[in-house]
C-alpha positions, 0 to 999 in steps of 0.5 A, a space after each residue: 845500871 840496875 844495880 846502881 839504881 837498886 842501891 840508890 833506891 835502898 838508900 832512899 828507903 832507909 833514909 825515909 824510914 829514919 826520918 819517919 822514925 825520928 819525926 817530931 809529932 806536933 801533938 807531943 807538946 800538948 799530950 798529957 794532963 792540964 790543970 786550971 791555973 787562972 780564971 778571968 771572969 768579966 775582965 777580972 783575973 783570979 787564981 783558980 784556987 781562990 774560986 773555991 771549986 773542987 780540983 776535979 771541976 775543970 781538967 783537960 787530958 790530951 792523948 797522942 791519938 787525937 782524942 781528949 777528955 775535957 772536964 767542965 764543971 765536973 762533967 767529963 766529955 770524951 772528945 777529939 782534937 786537932 792541934 794547930 800550934 797556936 790553937 786547939 780545935 776540939 769537938 765537944 758534943 758535936 760542937 766545935 770549940 777553939 782553945 788558945 795555945 801560947 807558951 805552954 798555956 791553954 786558954 779556954 773561953 766560954 760563956 757561963 750564964 751570960 758571963 764571958 769567962 776564960 780559964 787558963 791551963 798549964 801542963 801537970 808535971 
C-alpha cells in the first residue's frame, strides 16, 4: 500500500513539474519593444510618422519580470505592470495608468495640454 502511494505521489509530482515547465506565461504576449503607429488627437487619427516627432519620443518596452520602460515625450520612466489580457495596468511615478490591449495593439490614452490623445502601439518585429 505504501509502495503504491509512493508511486502515485511520484507521478503526481512529475506531472506537476511538467505542467509548470510547459506553462504559458500570459505576459509573453506583450514582452518586447512597442512602437507608436497612430495617434488620435481630438477625434482625428493620423499616422504617428506624420506628426513630425523623433522616433524616440514615445516607446514601450515590457520585460518578463513585470517591469517596463515607458518613454513619453522623450522622458523615460521605469515602471511596473500587470497584464490582464485586455488591458495593462502600469504604475508611472506612483500613478496608476490603464492601457488598452486588443488584437496586438496597445492603446495609451492621455491628456496632453487639455487635449485628449490616444497613441496606438504595435510590437516591434
